[in-house]
C-alpha positions in Angstrom: 55.2 48.7 3.2 51.6 47.8 3.9 49.2 50.0 1.9 46.1 48.5 3.3 43.9 51.1 5.1 42.0 48.8 7.5 45.0 47.5 9.5 47.2 48.4 12.4 49.5 45.4 12.0 51.1 43.4 9.3 47.8 42.1 8.1 46.8 43.0 4.5 43.1 42.2 5.0 40.4 43.7 7.3 40.6 41.5 10.3 37.8 41.1 13.0 40.3 42.0 15.7 41.1 45.3 14.0 37.4 46.1 13.5 36.5 45.4 17.1 39.3 47.6 18.4 38.3 50.4 16.2 34.6 50.2 17.0 34.7 49.2 20.7 38.2 50.3 21.8 38.5 47.1 23.7 39.3 43.4 23.4 36.1 41.7 22.3 35.3 38.0 22.4 32.5 36.0 20.8 31.1 33.3 23.1 29.7 30.4 21.2 26.3 29.1 22.4 24.0 26.2 21.6 20.4 27.2 22.2 19.0 23.8 21.2 17.5 24.8 17.9 17.2 22.6 14.8 17.1 23.5 11.0 14.4 23.5 8.4 16.5 21.1 6.2 16.7 18.7 9.2 13.1 18.6 10.5 11.4 18.2 7.1 10.1 21.7 6.5 12.3 22.1 3.4 14.4 18.9 3.6 15.8 16.2 5.8 19.3 15.2 6.9 20.7 18.7 7.1 23.7 19.9 5.1 25.8 16.9 4.2 29.0 18.3 5.8 27.4 19.2 9.2 27.9 17.1 12.3 25.0 16.4 14.6 25.8 19.6 16.4 25.0 21.7 13.3 28.2 23.6 12.8 28.3 24.2 16.6 31.1 21.7 17.5 32.7 24.3 19.7 29.6 25.9 21.0 28.4 25.4 24.6 26.8 22.2 25.9 23.2 22.0 24.8 22.4 20.3 28.1 23.4 23.4 30.0 21.3 26.6 30.1 22.6 29.6 28.2 23.9 31.5 31.2 25.9 28.5 32.3 27.3 28.0 28.8 28.2 31.7 28.6 30.0 31.9 32.0 31.9 28.7 31.5 33.7 30.3 28.5 33.8 33.8 29.8 35.5 32.7 33.0 38.4 31.2 31.0 38.7 34.4 28.9 38.8 36.6 32.0 41.9 34.9 33.3 43.9 36.3 30.4 41.9 39.4 29.4 40.1 40.6 32.6 38.7 43.8 30.9 37.2 42.2 27.8 33.7 42.7 26.3 31.5 40.0 25.0 29.2 39.1 22.1 26.9 36.2 22.5 27.2 34.0 19.4 24.2 31.8 18.7 26.1 29.3 16.6 24.7 25.8 16.5 22.0 25.0 13.9 19.5 27.7 12.7 19.1 30.4 15.4 16.1 32.2 14.2 14.1 29.0 13.6 11.7 29.1 16.6 8.6 31.0 17.7 9.4 34.7 18.4 8.7 34.3 22.1 11.4 31.7 22.3 13.9 33.8 20.4 13.3 36.8 22.6 13.8 34.9 25.8 17.0 33.4 24.6 18.5 36.5 23.0 17.6 38.8 25.9 18.8 36.4 28.5 22.3 36.8 27.0 22.0 40.6 26.4 21.2 41.1 30.1 24.6 39.7 31.2 27.4 41.9 32.3 29.7 43.3 29.6 27.7 41.8 26.8 27.7 44.4 24.0 25.8 42.5 21.3 24.7 39.3 19.6 25.8 37.4 16.6 23.1 35.1 15.3 23.8 32.3 12.8 20.9 31.4 10.6 19.7 30.5 7.1 18.1 33.0 4.6 14.9 30.9 4.5 14.4 30.9 8.3 13.7 34.6 9.2 10.0 35.3 9.3 8.6 38.8 8.8 7.7 38.9 12.5 11.3 37.9 13.4 12.7 40.4 11.0 10.7 43.2 12.6 12.0 42.2 16.0 15.6 42.0 14.8 15.3 45.5 13.4 14.2 46.8 16.8 16.9 44.9 18.5 19.6 46.3 16.2 18.7 49.8 17.4 19.4 48.8 21.0 22.6 46.7 20.7 25.3 45.6 18.3 23.6 42.9 16.2 25.0 40.7 13.5 23.1 38.2 11.4 25.4 35.5 10.0 23.9 33.9 6.9 25.1 30.6 5.5 25.5 30.8 1.7 28.4 28.5 1.1 28.3 28.7 -2.7 26.4 30.6 -5.4 26.4 27.5 -7.7 23.1 25.7 -7.8 24.5 22.3 -8.7 26.8 22.4 -5.6 24.0 23.8 -3.4 21.8 20.9 -4.3 24.6 18.4 -3.8 25.3 19.6 -0.3 21.5 19.7 0.6 21.3 23.5 1.3 17.6 23.4 0.4 17.3 27.1 -0.4 17.8 29.1 -3.6 20.2 31.9 -4.4 17.2 34.1 -5.0 16.1 33.4 -1.4 19.5 34.5 -0.1 19.4 37.7 -2.2 16.0 38.6 -0.9 17.0 38.0 2.7 20.2 40.1 2.4 18.4 43.0 0.7 15.8 43.0 3.5 18.4 42.9 6.2 20.3 45.7 4.5 17.2 47.8 4.1 16.6 47.6 7.8 20.3 48.4 8.5 21.0 45.1 10.2 24.6 44.0 10.0 25.2 40.9 7.8 28.1 38.4 7.7 28.1 35.7 5.0 29.6 32.3 5.3 31.2 30.6 2.2 33.1 27.3 1.9 36.1 26.6 -0.3 36.8 23.1 -1.5 33.2 21.9 -1.9 33.1 18.7 -4.0 33.9 19.2 -7.6 34.0 23.1 -7.5 36.9 24.7 -9.4 39.0 27.6 -8.3 37.1 29.9 -10.6 33.8 28.8 -9.1 35.0 29.7 -5.6 36.2 33.1 -6.8 32.8 33.7 -8.5 31.1 33.2 -5.1 33.3 35.8 -3.5 33.0 38.4 -6.3 29.2 37.9 -6.2 29.1 39.2 -2.6 30.6 42.5 -3.6 27.3 43.7 -5.0 25.6 43.6 -1.6 26.1 46.0 1.4 27.3 43.2 3.7 29.6 44.0 6.6 31.5 40.8 6.9 32.5 37.4 5.5 33.7 34.1 6.9 35.8 31.9 4.6 35.9 28.2 5.5 37.8 25.2 4.2 35.6 22.2 3.8 35.8 19.8 6.7 35.1 16.1 5.9 33.8 14.8 9.2 33.0 11.3 10.6 29.3 10.5 11.1 28.2 12.8 8.3 26.8 12.1 4.9 29.8 13.8 3.3 32.1 11.6 5.3 30.4 8.5 4.1 30.5 9.7 0.5 34.2 10.5 0.8 35.0 7.1 2.3 33.1 5.3 -0.5 34.4 7.4 -3.3 37.1 10.0 -2.4 36.8 13.3 -4.2 39.7 15.9 -4.6 40.5 17.9 -1.4 42.4 21.1 -1.6 46.0 21.1 -0.4 47.1 23.8 2.0 49.0 25.5 -0.8 45.9 25.5 -3.1 43.7 26.8 -0.3 46.1 29.7 0.5 46.3 30.6 -3.2 42.5 30.7 -3.5 42.0 32.7 -0.3 44.5 35.3 -1.4 42.8 35.6 -4.8 39.4 35.9 -3.0 40.8 38.6 -0.6 42.2 40.6 -3.6 38.7 40.6 -5.1 36.8 41.4 -1.9 35.8 45.0 -1.1 38.2 46.3 1.5 35.6 47.6 3.9 34.1 44.1 4.3 35.4 42.6 7.6 37.1 39.2 7.3 35.8 37.3 10.3 37.8 34.2 9.5 40.0 32.7 6.7 40.1 29.1 7.9 38.3 26.9 10.3 38.9 24.8 13.5 38.0 21.2 13.0 37.2 18.9 15.8 40.1 16.5 16.0 38.0 13.6 17.1 35.7 13.9 14.0 38.0 15.1 11.2 38.7 12.7 8.3 40.4 15.2 6.1 42.3 17.6 5.5 44.6 17.2 8.4 46.5 20.4 7.5 43.6 22.3 9.1 45.0 21.3 12.5 47.9 23.8 11.9 45.6 26.9 11.8 48.4 29.4 12.6 50.5 28.0 9.8 47.6 28.6 7.4 47.2 32.2 8.6 50.9 32.8 8.3 51.0 31.4 4.8 48.2 33.7 3.7 50.1 36.7 5.2 53.3 35.6 3.5 51.6 35.1 0.1 50.0 38.5 0.2 53.4 40.1 1.0 55.0 38.0 -1.8 52.4 39.3 -4.3 52.6 42.8 -2.8 48.8 42.9 -2.8 46.0 43.3 -0.2 42.2 43.0 0.2 40.3 44.8 -2.4 43.1 45.7 -4.7 41.1 44.5 -7.7 37.6 45.8 -6.6 35.5 48.7 -7.5 34.3 51.3 -5.0 31.5 50.6 -2.5 29.1 52.9 -4.4 28.2 50.0 -6.7 26.7 47.9 -4.0 23.0 47.0 -3.7 21.4 48.1 -0.5 
C-alpha cells in the first residue's frame, strides 16, 4: 500500500501533475519559450563560454524558436496541446539561458506579453542566483502577488570543485543568499540539480539533495548529465572519456535522493529529455518512460517513498 500523502496514483513521490491538479483543479501545461536572452557566464560579466554541458541554446533545446516572437512560440505549442486537452491551463516557461538577465523594462514587456494570453495562469522563469538585481527582485515580488510565479534556479551541485569544473561562475553563498531573499518575499523557488557530473560520487550527489532540505523551496528538478555534441563537455568526453552513470546506477541514486528529500517539495522531474541529434551519451536517456518506471518499481521494492528519512519542515530556513 502506498503510504505517501502527496499522491493520488501509484507514485511514491510528489509529482508536478499531482501538485497542479490539487492547486488548479485542471490539467496544466508548461510552454517552453526562448526570449533571446544570454547568460553572465557567456557574455563575459562573470565568465565566458557558458556552462560546459550547455548547447548553444542554453538548456533550451525544446524551447520555442528564438526567431519567432513569444506569442507565436506560445501558440505553436498551445495549439498542439489543445487537440488532446482542450480545457487545459498554461504556464509560460522562460527556459533558454538566463531569463532575468536584461533591463527591467525588457523583462516586464516579455513576461507581461505572455501573462496577457488566454488561459495563462502563471510564469516559470529559469535563471541564475547571480542574475537577479534588487530592482528585478522587487518587481518579481509584486508579480508573485498577481499571478502564480516560480523562479527556477540552477544550482547543479553544492561542491565547489565540480562547480568550477563545469564553469558555473557563481558561489554556493550566492545561491544561498538568493534563495533566502526569494523565500523572504514569498516567491516560489524550484532548484535544478544534475546527477552524474564528472567525477562526483554517489555520496556527493546525495549531499546536494540533503543540503536543499534546509531551505523553504517549493520544488526540485533532478537531471541526468547529458553529454552533447558541440559543447566543451562533449569535446572533453571525446578526448578523455569519464565515467557515465548507467541507468541502474541513476535509478538507485534518484531513489536515495527522493528518500532524503522533504515530502512537501514538488518533484518537477526525475530525468531529462535529450535532443537525439546532439546526444553523445548516455543513450539510455532516450527511454524516458523506462527510467520513470524503474524508479517507481525500485521505490516499491524498497517499500519507501519521498521523505521517509527526513525531518519535519519546521527545520527549514526561510
